[in-house]
C-alpha positions in Angstrom: 88.8 70.2 90.6 91.4 71.8 92.9 93.7 74.7 91.9 97.2 74.1 90.9 99.8 74.8 93.6 101.1 78.4 93.6 104.6 79.0 92.2 107.2 78.4 94.9 109.7 81.1 93.8 109.6 84.6 92.4 109.8 84.8 88.6 113.3 85.2 87.3 113.4 88.3 85.2 116.1 89.9 83.1 116.6 93.7 83.0 115.3 93.7 79.4 112.2 91.6 80.3 111.5 94.0 83.2 111.6 97.0 80.9 109.4 95.2 78.4 106.7 94.6 81.1 106.8 98.2 82.1 106.7 99.4 78.5 103.7 97.1 77.8 101.8 98.7 80.7 102.4 102.2 79.4 99.5 104.0 77.7 101.1 104.0 74.2 99.1 106.6 72.3 98.7 110.4 72.7 95.1 110.9 71.5 94.8 114.3 73.2 97.1 117.3 73.5 99.5 117.6 76.5 100.9 120.8 77.7 103.8 119.2 79.5 104.6 116.8 76.7 104.8 119.7 74.3 107.0 121.6 76.8 109.6 118.8 76.8 109.6 118.9 73.0 110.4 122.6 73.1 106.9 123.8 72.2 105.4 126.2 74.7 101.6 125.7 74.1 100.3 128.4 76.4 96.9 128.1 74.6 96.4 124.7 76.3 96.3 126.2 79.8 95.4 129.9 79.3 92.8 131.3 79.9 92.7 129.2 83.1 89.9 126.5 82.8 87.0 126.8 85.2 84.5 124.3 86.7 80.8 124.6 85.8 78.8 126.7 88.3 76.9 123.7 89.6 80.0 121.7 90.2 81.5 124.6 92.1 78.4 125.0 94.2 78.2 121.3 95.1 81.9 121.4 95.9 81.8 124.5 98.1 78.8 123.1 100.0 80.7 119.9 100.9 83.9 121.8 101.8 81.9 123.9 104.3 80.5 120.7 105.9 83.9 119.1 105.9 85.6 122.1 107.5 83.1 122.0 110.3 83.8 118.3 110.8 87.6 118.8 110.8 87.3 121.6 113.3 84.9 119.8 115.7 85.6 116.1 115.3 89.2 115.5 114.3 91.8 115.9 117.1 95.2 115.4 115.4 97.0 115.2 118.8 94.9 112.2 119.8 95.7 110.5 116.5 99.4 111.2 117.0 99.3 110.0 120.6 97.3 106.9 120.1 98.7 106.1 116.6 95.2 105.4 115.4 92.3 107.3 113.9 89.3 106.9 116.4 86.5 104.8 115.0 84.1 107.6 115.7 86.0 109.9 113.3 85.8 107.3 110.5 82.1 106.7 111.2 81.6 110.5 111.0 83.4 110.6 107.7 81.1 107.9 106.4 78.0 109.9 107.6 79.0 113.1 105.7 79.8 111.1 102.6 83.6 111.6 102.6 84.2 108.0 101.4 82.3 108.8 98.2 83.7 112.2 97.2 84.7 110.9 93.8 81.9 108.4 93.3 79.0 109.4 91.0 75.8 110.4 92.7 73.9 107.6 91.1 75.9 105.1 93.2 75.4 107.1 96.4 78.5 109.2 96.2 79.0 113.0 96.2 80.2 113.3 92.6 82.8 115.9 93.3 85.1 117.1 90.5 88.8 116.4 90.8 89.3 120.1 91.7 87.0 119.9 94.7 88.1 116.4 95.7 91.7 117.7 95.9 90.6 120.8 97.9 88.8 118.5 100.3 92.0 116.4 100.7 94.0 119.5 101.3 91.6 120.6 104.0 91.2 117.3 105.8 95.0 116.6 105.4 95.7 119.8 107.3 93.6 118.6 110.2 95.3 115.2 110.1 97.6 113.8 107.4 96.6 110.3 108.5 93.0 110.9 107.8 93.9 112.5 104.5 95.9 109.4 103.6 93.0 107.1 104.5 90.6 109.0 102.3 93.1 109.3 99.4 94.1 105.7 99.4 90.4 104.6 99.5 89.3 106.8 96.5 92.4 107.7 94.5 93.9 104.2 94.1 91.4 101.9 95.9 88.4 100.2 94.5 86.4 103.3 93.3 88.8 104.7 90.7 89.8 101.5 88.8 86.1 100.5 88.7 85.1 103.9 87.4 87.6 103.6 84.5 87.6 99.8 83.8 84.8 98.1 85.7 81.8 96.4 84.3 78.3 97.9 85.0 77.7 94.9 87.3 80.9 95.6 89.2 80.0 99.3 89.6 76.4 98.5 90.8 77.8 95.9 93.3 80.8 97.7 94.8 80.5 101.5 94.3 77.5 102.0 96.6 79.4 100.2 99.3 82.5 102.3 98.8 80.5 105.5 98.8 79.0 105.0 102.3 80.3 102.1 104.3 83.3 100.1 103.0 86.9 101.2 103.1 89.1 100.0 100.2 92.8 99.5 99.7 95.2 98.9 96.8 97.6 96.0 97.0 100.5 95.9 94.5 103.8 96.0 96.5 105.4 92.8 97.8 108.3 92.3 100.3 110.8 92.1 97.4 108.8 93.9 94.6 108.3 97.7 94.5 108.7 99.6 91.2 109.7 96.4 89.3 106.4 94.7 88.9 107.8 92.1 86.4 109.0 90.2 89.4 105.5 90.1 91.1 104.9 86.7 92.6 101.4 86.7 94.0 99.5 84.2 91.9 95.9 84.0 90.7 95.4 80.5 89.4 92.2 79.9 87.4 89.9 77.2 88.8 86.5 76.9 87.2 84.6 80.1 87.7 87.1 81.3 90.3 90.7 82.4 90.7 92.7 81.1 93.6 95.1 83.7 95.1 98.3 83.0 96.9 101.0 85.4 98.0 102.0 88.2 100.3 101.5 92.0 99.9 103.5 94.7 101.8 102.6 98.3 102.8 98.9 97.9 102.2 97.6 101.3 103.1 94.1 101.0 104.6 94.7 97.2 104.5 94.3 96.8 108.3 90.8 98.2 108.2 89.7 97.6 104.6 86.6 95.8 103.6 87.5 95.7 99.9 90.8 95.2 98.2 92.2 95.8 94.7 94.8 93.1 94.4 97.4 92.7 91.6 98.3 89.1 91.0 99.9 87.1 88.2 97.7 84.7 86.2 99.7 81.8 84.7 99.3 81.4 80.9 97.3 78.3 80.0 94.7 77.2 77.5 92.0 79.8 77.4 93.9 82.1 79.6 96.2 84.9 78.3 97.7 85.3 81.7 99.8 88.1 83.0 99.4 90.6 85.9 95.7 91.1 86.5 93.6 93.2 88.9 90.9 91.7 91.1 88.4 93.1 93.7 88.8 90.9 96.8 86.6 90.8 99.9 88.9 91.4 102.8 86.9 89.1 105.0 87.4 86.1 102.5 88.7 82.9 104.0 92.5 82.7 103.6 93.1 86.5 103.9 95.2 87.4 106.9 96.5 90.8 107.9 99.7 89.6 109.6 101.1 92.9 110.9 100.1 96.6 111.3 103.1 98.5 110.3 104.4 101.5 112.2 106.3 104.5 110.6 108.3 107.6 111.2 105.2 109.7 110.4 101.5 109.2 109.7 101.2 107.4 112.9 97.4 106.8 112.4 98.0 105.1 109.1 96.3 101.7 108.9 99.0 100.0 106.8 99.9 96.4 107.0 101.2 93.1 105.6 98.5 90.9 104.0 98.8 87.2 103.2 96.6 85.4 100.7 96.4 81.6 101.0 94.1 79.7 98.7 91.7 82.7 98.6 88.9 82.0 96.1 87.9 85.1 94.1 85.0 84.9 91.6 86.0 85.6 88.0 83.3 88.2 88.0 85.5 90.2 90.3 88.3 90.5 87.8 88.8 94.1 86.7 89.4 94.2 82.9 91.0 91.4 81.0 93.8 89.1 82.1 97.2 90.8 81.8 95.8 94.4 82.0 96.5 94.9 85.7 99.6 97.1 85.4 97.9 99.3 82.7 94.9 99.7 84.9 97.1 100.6 87.9 99.1 103.2 85.8 96.0 104.7 84.3 94.3 104.9 87.7 97.4 106.8 88.9 97.2 109.4 86.1 94.7 111.4 88.2 95.2 109.5 91.5 98.7 111.0 91.9 97.1 114.4 92.2 95.9 113.6 95.8 99.5 113.7 97.2 100.4 117.2 95.9 96.9 118.4 97.0 97.8 117.5 100.6 101.2 119.1 100.1 99.3 122.3 99.2 97.4 122.1 102.5 100.7 121.6 104.3 102.2 124.6 102.6 99.3 126.8 103.6 99.6 125.7 107.2 103.4 126.2 107.2 102.9 129.8 105.9 100.3 130.5 108.6 102.5 129.3 111.4 105.6 131.1 110.0 103.7 134.4 109.7 102.3 134.2 113.2 105.4 133.0 114.9 107.9 135.3 113.2 105.7 138.3 113.9 105.9 137.8 117.7 109.3 136.3 118.2 111.9 139.1 118.5 115.6 139.0 118.0 118.0 142.0 118.3 115.2 144.5 118.6 112.8 143.4 115.8 110.6 140.5 114.7 112.7 137.7 113.3 110.7 137.9 110.1 112.4 141.1 109.3 115.8 139.5 109.5 116.8 138.6 105.9 118.0 135.1 106.8 114.5 134.2 108.1 112.6 136.4 105.7 114.0 134.5 102.7 112.6 131.3 104.1 109.1 132.8 104.6 109.2 134.2 101.0 110.1 130.7 99.8 107.2 129.1 101.6 104.7 131.8 100.4 105.8 131.7 96.8 106.1 128.0 96.6 102.6 127.4 98.2 101.1 129.7 95.6 102.8 127.9 92.7 102.1 124.5 94.0 98.4 125.3 94.4 98.5 126.6 90.8 100.0 123.4 89.6 97.4 121.2 91.4 94.4 123.3 90.5 95.4 123.6 86.9 96.1 119.9 86.5 92.9 119.0 88.3 90.7 121.2 86.2 92.3 119.8 83.0 91.6 116.3 84.3 87.9 117.3 84.9 87.6 118.8 81.4 89.2 115.7 79.8 90.3 117.7 76.8 94.0 117.1 77.5 96.2 114.1 78.3 97.5 115.0 81.8 99.6 111.9 82.6 102.8 114.0 82.6 101.2 116.9 84.4 99.9 114.7 87.2 103.3 113.0 87.5 105.1 116.3 87.6 102.6 117.6 90.2 103.3 114.6 92.4 107.1 114.9 92.0 107.2 118.6 92.5 104.7 118.7 95.3 106.3 116.0 97.3 109.8 117.5 97.0 108.7 121.2 97.7 106.3 120.2 100.4 109.1 118.5 102.3 111.4 121.6 101.8 108.7 123.9 103.1 108.1 121.8 106.2 111.9 121.7 106.8 112.2 125.5 106.6 109.3 125.9 109.0 111.2 123.7 111.6 114.2 125.9 111.1 112.2 129.0 111.5 110.8 127.7 114.7 114.2 126.8 116.0 114.3 124.6 119.0 110.6 124.7 119.2 110.4 123.3 115.8 112.2 120.2 117.0 110.1 119.9 120.1 106.8 117.9 120.0 103.5 119.7 120.3 102.7 117.6 123.4 105.9 118.8 125.1 105.3 122.4 124.1 101.8 122.3 125.6 103.1 120.6 128.8 105.3 123.6 129.5 102.6 126.2 128.7 103.2 127.1 125.0 101.1 126.7 121.9 101.3 123.1 120.7 102.5 123.6 117.2 103.3 120.2 115.5 106.0 121.4 113.2 108.2 118.3 113.7 105.2 116.1 113.1 104.4 117.6 109.7 108.0 117.1 108.7 107.7 113.4 109.6 104.3 113.1 108.0 105.3 114.7 104.7 108.5 112.7 104.3 106.7 109.6 102.9 105.3 111.6 100.0 108.7 111.4 98.3 108.2 107.6 98.3 104.4 107.0 98.1 102.9 106.2 94.7 106.3 106.3 93.0 109.5 107.5 94.6 111.2 110.6 93.3 113.8 108.5 91.6 111.1 106.4 89.9 109.1 109.4 89.0 112.1 110.9 87.3 112.4 107.8 85.1 108.7 107.5 84.4 108.4 111.1 83.4 111.6 111.0 81.4 110.2 108.0 79.4 107.1 109.9 78.5 109.1 113.1 77.7 111.3 111.3 75.2 108.4 109.2 73.7 108.3 111.2 70.5 112.0 110.6 70.0 111.8 106.8 70.7 108.8 106.5 68.4 110.8 107.7 65.4 114.3 106.7 66.4 113.9 103.9 69.0 115.0 101.2 66.6 118.2 103.1 65.8 119.4 102.6 69.4 118.0 99.2 70.0 120.9 96.7 69.7 118.6 93.8 68.9 117.0 95.4 65.8 118.2 94.3 62.3 120.0 96.5 59.9 116.8 96.9 57.8 114.9 98.0 60.8 117.6 100.5 61.6 117.6 101.8 58.1 113.8 102.4 58.2 114.1 104.1 61.5 116.9 106.3 60.2 114.7 107.4 57.3 111.8 108.2 59.6 114.0 110.0 62.1 115.5 112.1 59.3 112.1 113.4 58.3 111.1 114.1 61.9 114.2 115.9 62.9 114.4 117.9 59.7 111.1 119.5 60.6 111.6 119.6 64.4 115.1 120.8 65.0 114.8 124.2 63.1 111.9 125.1 65.3 114.1 125.0 68.3 116.3 127.8 67.1 114.0 130.8 67.6 110.6 131.5 69.1 108.2 133.9 70.9 110.5 134.0 73.9 112.9 136.2 72.0 110.4 138.8 71.1 110.2 141.5 73.8 106.5 142.1 73.5 105.4 138.4 73.6 102.7 137.4 76.1 101.6 141.0 76.6 98.4 139.9 78.4 100.6 139.2 81.4 101.8 142.8 81.7 98.6 144.6 82.8 98.9 148.2 84.0 99.3 148.5 87.8 99.9 144.8 88.5 103.5 144.0 87.5 104.9 142.1 84.7 104.9 138.3 84.3 105.4 138.3 80.5 109.2 138.1 80.9 108.8 134.9 82.9 106.7 133.3 80.2 109.3 134.3 77.6 111.9 132.7 79.8 109.8 129.5 79.9 109.5 129.5 76.1 113.2 130.0 75.5 114.2 127.3 78.0 111.7 124.8 76.8 113.5 124.9 73.5 116.8 124.7 75.3 115.6 121.7 77.2 114.5 120.0 74.0 117.9 120.7 72.4 119.7 119.3 75.4 117.6 116.1 75.3 118.3 115.7 71.6 122.0 116.2 72.1 122.1 113.7 74.9 120.3 111.1 72.8 122.7 111.7 69.9 125.7 111.4 72.3 124.7 108.3 74.4 122.1 106.6 72.1 121.2 103.3 73.7 123.1 104.2 76.9 120.7 107.1 77.5 118.5 105.0 79.8 121.5 104.5 82.2 122.0 108.2 82.6 119.6 108.5 85.4 121.2 111.6 86.9 120.9 113.4 83.6 117.3 112.3 83.0 116.4 113.4 86.6 117.7 116.9 85.9 115.9 117.1 82.6 112.6 116.2 84.4 113.3 118.7 87.2 113.8 121.5 84.7 110.5 120.6 83.1 108.8 120.6 86.5 110.1 124.1 87.2 109.0 125.4 83.8 105.5 123.8 84.3 105.2 125.4 87.8 106.2 128.8 86.4 103.7 128.5 83.7 100.9 127.5 86.1 101.8 130.3 88.6 101.6 132.9 85.9 98.3 131.6 84.5 96.8 131.5 88.0 97.9 135.0 88.8 96.4 136.3 85.6 93.2 134.4 86.3 92.9 135.9 89.8 93.6 139.4 88.3 90.8 139.1 85.8 88.3 137.8 88.4 89.2 140.6 90.7 90.3 138.2 93.5 93.7 139.3 95.0 95.1 139.9 91.5 97.9 142.3 92.5 99.0 140.1 95.4 98.9 137.0 93.1 101.1 138.8 90.6 103.6 139.5 93.4 103.7 135.9 94.5 104.0 134.6 91.0 106.8 137.0 90.2 108.7 135.9 93.4 108.2 132.3 92.6 109.4 132.6 89.0 112.5 134.5 90.1 113.3 131.8 92.7 112.5 129.1 90.1 114.8 130.6 87.4 117.7 130.3 89.8 117.0 126.6 90.2 116.6 126.1 86.5 119.9 127.7 85.7 121.7 125.5 88.2 120.0 122.4 86.8 121.0 123.3 83.2 124.6 123.8 84.4 124.5 120.4 86.1 123.4 118.6 83.0 127.0 118.6 81.7 129.0 119.7 84.8 128.4 117.1 87.5 130.0 114.2 89.5 128.0 111.4 87.9 131.0 109.5 86.6 133.1 109.7 89.8 130.0 108.9 91.8 129.6 105.6 89.9 133.2 104.7 90.7 132.7 105.4 94.4 129.5 103.3 94.4 131.4 100.3 92.9 134.1 100.8 95.6 131.5 100.8 98.4 129.8 97.7 97.1 133.2 95.9 96.7 134.3 96.7 100.3 137.1 99.1 99.2 135.9 101.7 101.7 134.8 99.3 104.5 137.5 100.8 106.7 135.5 104.0 106.7 132.8 102.3 108.7 135.1 101.5 111.7 134.5 103.3 115.0 130.8 102.9 115.4 128.3 100.2 116.6 125.2 99.1 114.6 122.1 99.2 116.8 120.1 97.4 114.1 118.4 94.2 115.2 118.9 90.7 113.8 117.0 89.3 110.9 116.9 89.2 107.1 116.9 92.3 105.0 113.8 91.2 103.2 111.1 89.1 105.0 110.3 85.7 103.6 107.2 85.8 101.4 106.9 82.2 100.5 103.2 81.4 99.7 101.4 79.3 102.3 99.1 79.4 105.3 99.5 82.2 107.8 101.1 81.4 111.1 100.2 84.7 112.7 97.2 86.3 114.3 94.9 88.1 112.0 94.9 91.8 113.0 92.3 92.8 110.4 90.0 95.4 112.1 87.0 96.3 110.0 85.2 99.4 111.2 81.5 98.9 111.5 
């Protein structure tokens, strides 16, 4: 029996249908407490993160032993300049990573992995990412979103026994969701998986397949058509990259991460055993989102490494470069940039370590914390790199190779700026992260009042929702009026003698968490069903929450370092500096909630799209090449050479 032909066109999806698909993929319940969720509701639950959680001694010892081995490998085997020059990670480097077990950092020891905790996995990514962001991206894509993580969470025992030992030592994996015309709107996903006996037959094209060029195993998201005995829906599969009909049609090149093995992969009548399906049919998006709950922490972890490197270079350079009779670091215009890099690196490491440790303990639901860490880390990492380039001046714009050619230290400042830029897009762009986090942040409101603002609900449904909402808000709103943030002696543990005072910053967080919740409630009351279209407002709400979370994490980390006797006084200074900088950003964001140009911006956008301002584009030439904006992804056999390059 032959498989039915694949669909010839992409599914036609309305806006409402797209939202329903995304909503169905969400993890609906909150079975565990969440510090960030409570923060958005105006409840500052410091008890959920303080005292700072710590890993068990045996986990820490195993992690530190591997970090020492990895550091030696990074210092002796990885040459970032070679990867940048050749736009490829040498096979010998990848073979070496396999030998020391770096492919299996997150895989349990019973499958041949190292069994590192999330904390030490992220520390390892920060370390290797500082040696080469491309190597960091390869390891992260392999373990954070590739085959190991979804199998760990959703795989059968047989799948784990079959694939995890391979992933731990020899096989590189990749995650394939994006298509040429499908990014963050998976309802339009067109790659099909048609049931055929004990197999599924895959057809379609996947774009931006990180690791796809060299991968041995793929996690592929494909749409199973609904039929007798098949629920259908977007479904996850483990696919052997060497299967007949799998073609890597192009190795993509980018502004940064020049060693990234990222490509375009076509599937034509690829047979995949039903035993390779991960979870039930239709669960693919939920599996992907759940995998990303902790997988997203890998990106901010590497941003922490970047921040540390930026601080090192800024300190060394500005101490020797003199201007007007003194080191440039002592000029306030430069010094403020150094202070920003130092304070932000401290806070970002606090956010990542805290979120990672909470993920390891599994006592809290960290889906919002991880998303905030990714959002905040990618944005602040880019800003820190940009400030380093400015501090270095002309040398910051010059390549490391050119600097060395004329006899100076080859500092790749411009490279890190290019390499970090993708983090604002990878694994959910900043704009999508704003919407994703906003949806989770207002979940409590929608659960009690969602039917009130749904135009398709009946009057009886709205009446019931109104009654439920009345009960919820009658209890909730009065609690937003006053709190511990108004009591001058609150959080006294954070005002130890001889170390400084962070208690005032925590009182600020508590007060502004309530203010944030009041602002959200007012906006819902004002806009109701139109709230989801107010993306500018929602983005600012999320950014305020990110700053408050970072302030909380920075203070908790500083107090932890004080109590353990490890740079406590200096940590208090950095946390204080960060919180003061953050408070300025928070005040600006609150002001912009209601005083902004959102309405006029929408009018301008409509004018741009209608051609009203086309005259403004006169006087230039367009160097872009010819061709369609989006490549044709019609299913069918490949007509291009297979550039798949497994490393063995």
